[in-house]
N, C-alpha and C positions, 0 to 999 in steps of 0.2 A: 504493499499499499504505500503510496505517495506520501509525502511530509504535508500534513493538514494542520495549518497554523490557525484555524478556527476552533479547534478542538484538542489544545495542547494540556497535557497533564504535567504539573510541576512536581519534581521529585525533591524530596526531603532528606535530609541527613539520617531519618529514621528508616528510609525506604530500602529494603534488602536487594542484593542483587538478583535474587530469584523473583521477586516482585518486579524489579524493572524488566528483567528477561520476559517475563508472562506478559506484561503491558506491550512490549514491543511485538512479541508474538502474535497478539492481537490486533496489531496494526495501529497501535497508538503513537502520536508523537510526543515526545517527551521533553521537557525543560530540566536541564541539570546544571548547577553550579560547580565549578572546578577551578584548580589552579592551573594555569597555563604552563606547566613544565614541560619536558623534554617529550613525554609520552603522547601527550596531549597536542603537542605542535606536530609530532609525526601523524597522528591521527588526522589533524585538520589538513595535513598536506595532502594526504591520500583521499580525505573526504569520507573515511572510513575507520571505525573504532573496531579493532581486533578483539579488545577486552568486552565489549558489549555486542560484538558481531553485529552492528548497525551503521547505516550512514550517519554522518556527523557533520555539523555546521555552526559557525558562530551566531549565536543569537544577540549578545551585546559583550562588552569588555568595560570593566570598572573594578571597584573596590566594594565588596559584599561582605555581610557579616557572616556568612558561613563558612565552615573551615572544611576543606576538602579532604578526603580519606587519606592524602599522603601528610596530612598534619599542617599544611599551610594555608593562608587565609585564601578564600576563592577570589579569584580576578577575571573570570569569564563564565559566561551562561552559553550552554550548549543545546542545540536540539538534537535529539536521538530519533531515528526513524528507521524502518526496513521498507524496501520496495516490494 
């Protein structure tokens, strides 16, 4: 299913990887906060996240209150979706 910006689900720090995978497999578009480190940069370069096995694109960049799984402050919001 294509990226659907009219029906985006916001992923919080409490959302598990299994829940994210389930939502992606149901064709949902997700909005995820992260830290733009080397893994995220590599995923953005190819437009695909191997970790989530989904397409990836920048939604916005800035300073956000969330903390990434890597322990650093989030500085990017990402769309994730499957075709």
